[in-house]
SETORKOL-577239 format. One record per residue: x, y, z of N, C-alpha, C in turn. Coordinates in steps of 0.2 Angstrom, whole numbers, plus 5000, padded with zeros to 4 digits. Example, Ala and Ser with C-alpha at 12.3 -4.5 7.8 and 13.67 -1.06 7.14 Angstrom:
<zatis>
506649725039506249785039506649845039/506449895035506849955036506450005039/
</zatis>
This chain:
<zatis>
500449955000499950015000500550075000/500350104994500750164994500450224996/500750265000500350335003500750384998/500250424996500550494992500250554996/500650604995500350664998499850694995/499350734997498850754993498850824989/498650824983498450884979497850884978/497650944975496950964973496850914967/497250904962497050854955497050784960/497350774963497350704966496750694971/496650744975496050734979495350724974/495350774969494750764964494650684961/495250674960495050594957494950544962/495150544968494950504973494250514974/493950564973493250584975492850564969/492950544965492450534959492150474961/491450474959490850414960491150354959/491050324964491150234964490750204957/491250154956490950114949490850044952/490350004948490249934949490349894943/490649844943490649794937489849764937/489849734930489149714930488949654934/489449624938489449574943489249594949/489149654950489049674958488349684958/488049654963487249654966487149734966/486449744965486249804966486149824974/486149794979485949824986486349894988/486849894987487249944990487050014987/486950014979486650064975485850084978/485450024980484750044981484750074988/485250044994485250074999485550154999/486050164995486050234993485650284992/485150254987484550304986484050294991/483850244996483550244999483650285005/484350295006484550345013484450405011/484250425005484050505004483350515005/483050465006482250485007482050465014/481550485017481450465024480850425025/480850385030480350345033480050365039/479450375039479150415046479150365051/479250375056479150325062478350305063/478150255066477450245068477450285074/476750305075476450355082476850305087/477150345091477550305097476950315103/476750255104476150255108476550215115/476550245120476850215126476450175129/476550115132476150065135475750095141/475150085143474750105149475350115156/475150155161475450165166475650095170/475250055170475349985172475749945168/476149965163476649925160476249885154/475649865155475349825151475449835143/475549795139475649805131474849825129/474849865124474249895123473849835118/473149835118472849775117472849765109/473149715107473349705099472649695096/472749695089472149695085471749615084/472149575086472049505086472049485092/471649425095471649395101472249355102/472749355106473249315107473249295115/473549235116473549215124473949255128/473849265134474249295139474949265139/475449285142476049255143475949185148/476349135146476249075151476449095158/476049075162476249075169476049145172/475749195167475749265169474949275174/474549225173473949235176473949195182/473649225188473449175194473049115192/473249055194472848995192472249015196/471648965193470948965196470948925202/470548935206470448885211469948835210/470048775213469548715211469048725217/468548665214467948675218468048665226/468548645229468748635235469048695239/469248755234469448815236470248815236/470548755234471248745234471548785227/472048805227472448815219472748745217/472448715211472748655209473348665205/473848615204474448625201474348605194/474448645189474348625182474848595179/474848545177475448495174475548505165/476148535164476048545155476148485153/475748445147475848385145476448365142/476548295142477148285140477148205137/477348195130477148125128477648075131/477348025134477747975138478247935134/478347945128478747905123479547945123/479548005126480048045126480448065133/480048005139480348025145480847965146/481347985149481947925151481647885157/482047835159481947795166482047845171/481847835176481847855183482547865185/482947915189483547915191483347955198/483747915203483847945210483848015210/483348045215483348125215483948145219/484248215218484648245223484448255229/484648245235484448265241484248345242/483748355245483448425246483948475251/484048535249484448575252484148635254/483648645259483248705260483648745266/483648815265483748865270483148915271/483148965274482749015275482649055268/483249055264483249095258482849045252/483048985253482748935248481948945249/481748945256481048935257480648985254/480949055252480449105250480449095243/480849055239480849035232480448975231/479748975233479348905232479148905225/479048825223478748815217478148855215/478048865208477448895205476948845205/476248865204475848825205475748795197/476048815193476048795186476748745187/476648675183477148635184477448615177/478048625175478348615169478648545169/478548505163478748445161479148435155/479848425154480248405150480548335153/481148305147481448255150481748275157/482148335156482548355161482348365168/481648395168481248405173480848355176/480848295174480448235177480548225183/480048215188480148185194480848125194/481248135200481648095201482348105197/482348145192482848165188483448175192/484048175190484648205192485048245187/484948215180485248255175484648295171/484948355169484548385164484348345159/483948385153483848345146484548355144/484648275141485348265136485248295130/485748305126485848315119485348265115/485348205116484948165113484248175114/484048175120483348195122483048255119/483448305120483348385117483148365109/483548335106483448325099482848285097/482748235101482048195101481448235102/481448285107480948325108480748365103/481348405100481148445095480848415089/481048345087480748315082480048295082/480048295089479248265091478948315090/479048395092478748445091478648455083/479148445079479048455073478648415069/478448345072478048295068477348325068/477148365073476448385074476248425067/475648405065475448445059474648465061/474548525061473848545061473748625060/473148635057473048705056473448745052/473748715047474248745043474948765046/475048745051475748765056476348725053/476848745051477348705049477948725053/478248655054478748645060479148615057/479848625058480448595055481048605060/481348545062482048545064482648565059/482948615060483448635057484248615059/484548585056485248575058485648635055/485748685059486148735057486948745057/487248685060487948685061488148635066/488748625067489048575073489448605078/489448575084489948595090490548565088/491048605092491748575092491848495092/491348465095491448385095490948355092/490548395087490248365082489548355084/489248375088488448375090488248425086/487648415082487148445079486948505083/487048565080486648625082486148635079/485448625083484848625080484348675082/483948695078483348755079482748725077/482248745080481448725077481148785073/481048785069480748845065479948825065/479648875068478848865068478448925064/478048915059477748965055477148935052/476748985049476148975045476348985039/476948995035477149025029477148965025/477348975018477248925013477848875015/478348885018478948845019479248875026/479748845028480148855033480848885032/480948895025481648915023481548995024/482149025024482149105026481749145021/481749125014481349155009480649155010/480349105012479649085014479449135019/479849125025479649165031479649255029/480149275025480149335023479549345019/479349315015478649315010478049325014/478049295020477449305025477249355027/477849405027477749475029477449465037/477749415040477649425048478349445051/478449455057479049475060479249395061/479849395062480249325065480549345072/480549285076480649305084481249255084/481949265087482349215088482449205095/482249145097482349125105482949085106/483449105109484149075110484349045117/484448985118484648965125485348935126/485448925132486048885134486748905131/486948965130487548975127488148945132/487948965139488348945144488048875146/488548825146488248755147488048735154/488248765159488048765166487448805168/486948825163486448865163485848835161/485648775163485248735160484548755161/484248795165483448805164483348835158/483748875155483648915150483448865143/483748805144483648755138482948725139/482848705147482148675148481648715147/481648795148481248835147481048835139/481548825135481448845127481148775125/481248715128480948655126480048665128/479948695133479348705135479048765130/479248805128479148855123479048815115/479348775114479448735108478748685108/478648665113477948615113477348665113/477348715117476748755117476548795110/477048805106477048845099476948785094/477148735096476948685090476148655089/475848635084475148615084474948585090/474448625093473948595099474248625105/474848685105475048695111474648765113/474848795120474448855122474648905118/475148925114475348975110475448975103/475048915099475048905093474748965089/474248985092473749045089474249105087/474849115091475249175090475549175083/475749115079475949095072475549115067/474949145069474649195064474849255063/475249275067475549345066476249345068/476649295068477449295068477649235067/478349225066478649165064479249165070/479249105073479849085078480249035076/480949055078481549005078481749005084/481848925086482048915093482748875093/483248905096483848875097483948855106/483648795107483748785114484448785118/484948745113485448735117486048765112/486348815112486948835108487548815109/487548785115488248755117488148685120/488048635115487848565118488548525122/489048555119489748515122489648545130/489648595130489648625138489148605141/488548585139487948565142488048485145/488548455140488648375141489048375146/489648425147490148425152490048465158/489348485158489248535164489748585165/489948625160490348695160490148735156/490348805159490048855156490248875149/490948865148491248865141491148815136/491448825129491448785124491948725126/492048685122492548625122493148655123/493348705118493948725118494148795124/493748815128493648855133493448925130/493248935125492948995123492349015127/492149065129491549095130491149105125/490649075122490249085117489849155116/489749175123489349245122489949305123/490549285121490949345119491349315113/490949305109491249275102490749295096/490249345098489749345093490049395087/490649435089490949485083491449445081/492049425083492549395080492349315077/491949285080491649225076492249165076/492649165082493249105080492849045083/492449035085492048965086491648945082/491648875079491148845075490348855078/490248865084489648875086489248955085/489849005086489649065085489549085077/489949045074489849055066489249045064/489048975066488348945065487849005067/487849015072487349065075487249135071/487849155069487849215065487549195058/487649145055487349135048486649125050/486449085055485649085056485349155057/485649205060485449265061485349305055/485849295051486049335044485449305039/485249245039484849215035484049225037/483849225044483149225045482949305047/483549335048483349415049482849425055/482849405060482349415066482349475068/481749495070481549565072481649575079/481649525082481749525089482249455091/482749465095483149405099483149415105/482949345108483049355115483649285117/483949305122484549265124484349255132/484149185132484049165139484749135144/484749155149485249135153484949115160/485449105164485349095172485949125175/485849175180486349195184486549165191/487149155193487349125200487149175205/486949145210486649185216487249205221/487749155222488249175227488849205224/489449165226490149205224490249265225/490449305220490649375221490149415224/489449405222489049455224488949445232/488949375234488749365240489349395245/489949375242490649405246490549475247/490349515241490249585242489749625247/489249595245488649625248488249585254/488549535255488349495262487649465260/487349465255486649445253486749405246/486049385245485849345238485449395234/485549395227485149425223484449395224/483949445223483349425224482849425218/483049445212482649445206482549375204/481949345203481749285199482149305192/482049355189482349355183482649445181/483149435179483549495176483449505169/483549565166483449575159483849645157/484049645151484549705148484349695141/484349755139484349775131484949775129/485149795122485749805119486049875122/486649875123486949945127487649945125/487749975117488349975114488350035110/488950065109488950125106488650125099/488450165096488050175089487450135088/487150105094486550065093485950105091/485550075087484950115084484550135089/484450215089484050235095483350215096/482850205091482250175091482150115093/482550065090482549995092482650005100/483150025101483250045110482650065114/482150115111481750125114481050075114/481050035108480649995107480649935113/481349905114481549865118481249875125/481349935127481149975134480449975134/480150005131479550025131478949975129/479049935122478649895121478849825122/479349805126479549735126479749725135/480149765138480249755145479749785150/479349835148478949855152478349805153/478049775147477549725147477749665150/478449645150478649595152478849595160/479049655163478949655170478349655173/477849675169477149675172476849595172/477049565167476849495166477249455172/477749465174478349435181477949455186/477749525187477349545194476749505194/476349495189475749455190475749395191/476349355189476549295191476749285197/476849345202477049345208477949335208/478149355202479049345202479349415202/479849415206480249475206480649485200/480949545198481249565192481649625193/482149635189482649695188483049695183/483249755182483849765176484449725179/484849685173485349645176485849675180/486149655185486749675188487149615192/487649635194488149595196488549635201/489049595205489549625208490149645202/490349705203490849735199491449685198/491749675192492249625191493049665194/493449615195494049635198494149665203/493749645208493849665215493549735216/493249765212493049835213492349835216/492249885222491749895224491149915220/490549895221490049915217489649875213/489149895209488849855205489149865197/489049815193489149825186488349805184/488049845179487449845176487449825169/488049785167487949765160488549795156/488949765150489349785147489249825140/489549865138489649905132489949865125/490349805126490749785121490349745116/490449755110490049725105490249655103/490349615109490549545107489949495109/489449525113488949465115488349465112/487949415111487449415108486849475108/486849495114486349545116486549615112/487149635112487549695109487549685101/487849625099487849625091487249615088/486649575091486049585089485649645087/485849685093485749745093485849805087/486649785085486849825080486549795074/486149745073485949715066485149745066/485049795070484449825070483749785071/483849745078483349705080483149725087/482749715090482649725098482949655099/483449665104483949615106483949615115/483749565118483549575124483949505128/484249515133484549465137484149445143/483849385146483449385151483849325155/483849325161484249275165483949265171/483649205172483449175179483949165184/483749165190484249155196484349075197/485049065198485048995199485548955195/486048985192486548945189486948905192/486948925199487348885204486948845209/486348835207485848795212485748725210/486048705205486048635203485148625201/484848585204484148565203483748605207/483948635213483548675218483148725214/482648745216482048785214482048795206/482148735202482148735195481448745192/480848715195480248745191480248805192/480448855197480348925198480648955192/481348935191481948955187481548955180/481248885178480948895172480348945171/479948935176479248975177479549055174/480049085177480249145176480249165169/480749115166480949115159480349105154/480149055155479349055152478949105151/478849135157478349195157478649235153/479349265154479649325151479649295143/479849235140479749225133479149235131/478649205133477949215130477749285131/477949335136477849395135478149435129/478749405128479049445122478749435116/478449355114478049345109477449375109/477149395114476449435114476549505113/477149535114477349615112477449605105/477749565102477849565095477349555091/476849515094476049515091475749575090/475849605097475449665098475749725093/476449725092476849785090477149765083/476849715079477149695074477249745068/476749785067476749835062477349885064/477149915069477549965072478349945072/478549885074479149855073479549855067/479149835061479249835054479449905052/479149965055479150025053479750055056/479850035062480450055066481150035063/481149965061481749935059481849965052/481349985048481450015041481750085042/481450135048481650185048482550185050/482750135056483350135059483850105053/483650055048484050045042484250095038/483650135037483850195032484250255035/484150255042484450305045485250285046/485350205048486150195048486450195041/486050185035486450185028486550265027/486250315029486250385026486850415031/487150375035487550415040488350415037/488350375032489050365030489350435027/489950445029490350505028490050565031/489650555035489350615039489350615046/489550675050489450675057489950625060/489850605066490350575070490050505073/490550465074490350395076490650385084/490450345088490750335094491250265093/491750265096492350225095492250175101/492350215107492250185113491750215118/491550185122491050225127491050195134/490850225139490750205145490050215148/489850175153489350175156489250245161/488750255163488750335168488750305175/488950335180489050305188488250325190/488050285194487350305198487550275205/486950285209486850265216486150245215/485950175218485350155220485250115226/484650105228484450065233484449995231/484749945233484849875232484649835236/483949785235483649745239484049675239/484349655244484649575243484249535249/484449465247484049425252484549395258/484449405264484849385269484949305269/485449275268485449205268485349175274/485349195280485249175286484449165288/484149225286483449235287482849245282/483149245276482749235270482449305269/482449355273482149415272482649465268/482149515265482549575261482949615265/483449645263483949695266484149745261/484049815263484049865258484849885260/485249895254485849915253485849985248/486150025250486350085246487050075243/487050065236487650045232487850095226/488450095225488650125218488750085213/488650105207488650065201488750105194/488850065189488950095182488450065177/488150105174487550095171487650105164/487650045159487650065152487050095148/486550105152485850125149485950205147/486450235150486650305148487450305146/487650305140488450285137488650365137/489250365140489750435139490350415134/490350445129490850435123491550455126/492050395125492650425128493050425121/493050395115493150405108492850425104/492850485102492350495094492850515089/492550505084492950505077492450535071/492750565067492250575060492050505056/491450505056491250455053491450435045/491750385043492050385036491550365031/491650355026491150325020491250245020/491850225022491850155023492650135025/492850065025493350045027493750005022/494450015020494749975016495149915020/495149865017495549815020495949785015/496549755017497049735013496949665010/497249645005497049575002497149535007/497649545012497749475016497249465022/496849525022496349515028495749475026/495749425024495149385021494849355027/495149325033494849325039494249375042/494449435041494049485043493449495038/493549485032493049485026492549425027/492849365029492549305030491949315036/492249345042491849345048491249405047/491449465043491049495041490349475038/490549445032490149425029489549375031/489949325036489449285041488949325044/489149385046488749425051488249465047/488249455039487749505036488049565033/488649585035488949635032489149645025/488949695021489249685013489949715013/490349665009490949675008491149675001/491549724998491649724990492349714989/492449674982493149674982493449724975/493949754977494149794972494349754966/494149784960494249744954494849774950/495049834951495549864948495849904953/496649914951497049964956496750034955/496750064960496650134961496850174967/496450234969496850274973496050284978/496250304985495850314990496050374994/495650424996495650475000495550435007/496050435012495850385017496350425023/496050405029496450405035496750345039/497350345038497750285040497750295048/497850235052497950235059498750225060/498950275065499650255067499650255075/500050205078500050205085500650255088/500350285093500750345095501050315102/500850265105501050245112500950175113/501250145119501050085121500450055121/500249995122499649965123499249935117/498849895118498549855113497849855115/497449835109496749825110496349895110/495949885116495649945117495949995122/496649975123497150025126497550055122/497450045115497950075110497850145110/498350185109498350255108498550265101/498050295097498050315090498050375088/498250395082498150455078498050445071/497650485068497550465060498050525056/498250495051498550535046498250525039/498050585035497650575029498150585024/497950545019498350545013497950505007/498250505001497950474995498350414995/498050354995498250274996498050254989/498650224987498550174981498350114983/497850084981497650014983497649974978/497849904979497849854974497249824972/497149794967496649744965496649684971/495949654972495949604977496149634984/496049684984495849714991495149724992/494849754998494249744999493949815002/493349825001493049885002492349875007/492249905012491749895017491449955017/490749975013490350025013490050045019/490050105022489550115028488850145026/488750155020488050155017487650085016/487550055022487249995022486949975029/486449935029486049925036486449915042/487049865040487449855046488149895046/488049945044488649995045488849995051/488450005056488650015064489049955066/488949895064489149835065489949835063/489849855056490749855053491149905057/490749955060491150005064491549965070/491149925074491249905080491949845078/491749825071492249775071492949805068/492949855064493449885062493849945064/493549985068493950035072494449995076/495050005076495649965079495549965087/495350025089495350025096494650025100/494250005096493549995099493649925104/493149925109493149875114493349805112/493049775106493049715104493249705097/493649745095493949765088494249695084/494349685078494549625075495349635076/495649695076496249705077496549665084/496249685088496249665096496149595097/495649555093495549495093495949455088/496449485084496849455080496649425074/495949445072495649425066496049475060/496149535062496649565057497249575061/497849565056498449555059498849615060/498749665056499249725058498749785056/499049845060498649915060498649935053/499149915048499149935042498649905037/498349855039497849815034497249845034/497149895038496449935037496650005037/496050055034496150125033495350145033/495250205035494650235035494550285028/494050255025493950295018493450355018/493850425018493650475020493150525012/493150485008492750515002492450444998/492050474995491750404989492250384985/492450324986493050304981492850304974/493550324970493450314963493750244960/493350194962493650124962493150084958/493250034955492749984953492749914956/492249894957492149844963491849784959/491949724962491549654960491149634967/490649604965490349574969490749514973/490749494979491149424981490549374980/490949314978490549254978490349224984/
</zatis>
């Protein structure tokens, strides 16, 4: 790569309109035109004061578990058992001994009882990978009322276990094209990224059955499509460990895509384009939290939406007002406690952390894909089988509330996504972007459960919240990014994520800002300055335009000192392998095969 000083003539040549060969597909040009027009937002009707979702045009069932159960003729509240086909139940195994304490006693079982292979009476183990696959195929085998259900093998784990999703729809087929043609929004429900958080997979098996023909939620498929991935980390689930087989934290690999599991999930999201993604987890109640605060977290369920720089404004607002508020109300109605996600601050720092800003988690990456992206977590990753019915109950209540909110706001969500897509594409070459941000300090009252008495105890604590971000590094927004011919790993990962990347067909010149390191440090601690020049670029190098819907996702990957950049993750080898293109390039591009 040759850098030449700028002259007026060279600057003019570098800023001539870009050109495409006949092999280049039209989406980039179409988006450039679309960005010049405006899409009005739908009327922004906040939910009522009690947090309930607006009444939808069609009748939909309430969130599972959110209604108080009816009393029987004898005045007692009966236990409702969700049905299960006996053919999928394994043999009985000796139960674990009960371990009760005053803190355990306040988290009693719900009146609704859930049945999956792993929740059967007498079980020691949760649902195995083989049982999970059998359960999904059983749900897909049901046929009724125009509902289509198909088990999709969308990848394999590092140890060769199939990664399976259940696609449920009333469209003409279960492929992405058929779901798109249905003009119904698609929701992705994701579970057990961490292998030691089993209640998330059990809850999603319940959701799979209730959305299948004959289930309590099947009627919702008249208004939406649902893709369910109950277990994203089958190797970790089998070993009872949090991480993937190679020690990678899957929920920190959704931008770099080093693992086959993360790559498969990225392709699934790229192909099905969900308008809402819910990532189900469990959180540990002891450990650092108990050590620091002398109490246990009390929330049956914690939640958080995407909180990363350059997040689409109106999808964030939709997550907060159209999803989280109704979900909180559903949980309260079910007698369950809820709160924004929080944990003891890492590294021995006193106080709370309320979520990260790095664009590497499923929550934040899917938010940058112009979707409502939510993380929900029930209490109990370290409880083994204790309180498991209540843990599943909290997740099922929240998940079914999300589906109900999607039905209620389907048209509005499509309008908001259309607006945010056009807004993202229109920002290329304009204004500023945030490279790195921090949360803002706050003080709040925190209720914890006294482990000795089981009673609530109030604490006044300090924390850092990502719900309001403070920019640490800002830069002018480029028109796009140039990548060297050797940056093929970055190109491959970006395309898996759905980011458009073009190949430079003929040598040319670019007006670009090049990064220069000015001090020690690596990754997000790197100290950089920019130097503008006219850059000669070879054929077979690459251009990533920011005039596209996922431009903000490309920013997170390609700014070298962002929190989860491809340079810091070694997906890009050298600082000189990328440059910020500061004018519309005078180049000829080809579409990548």
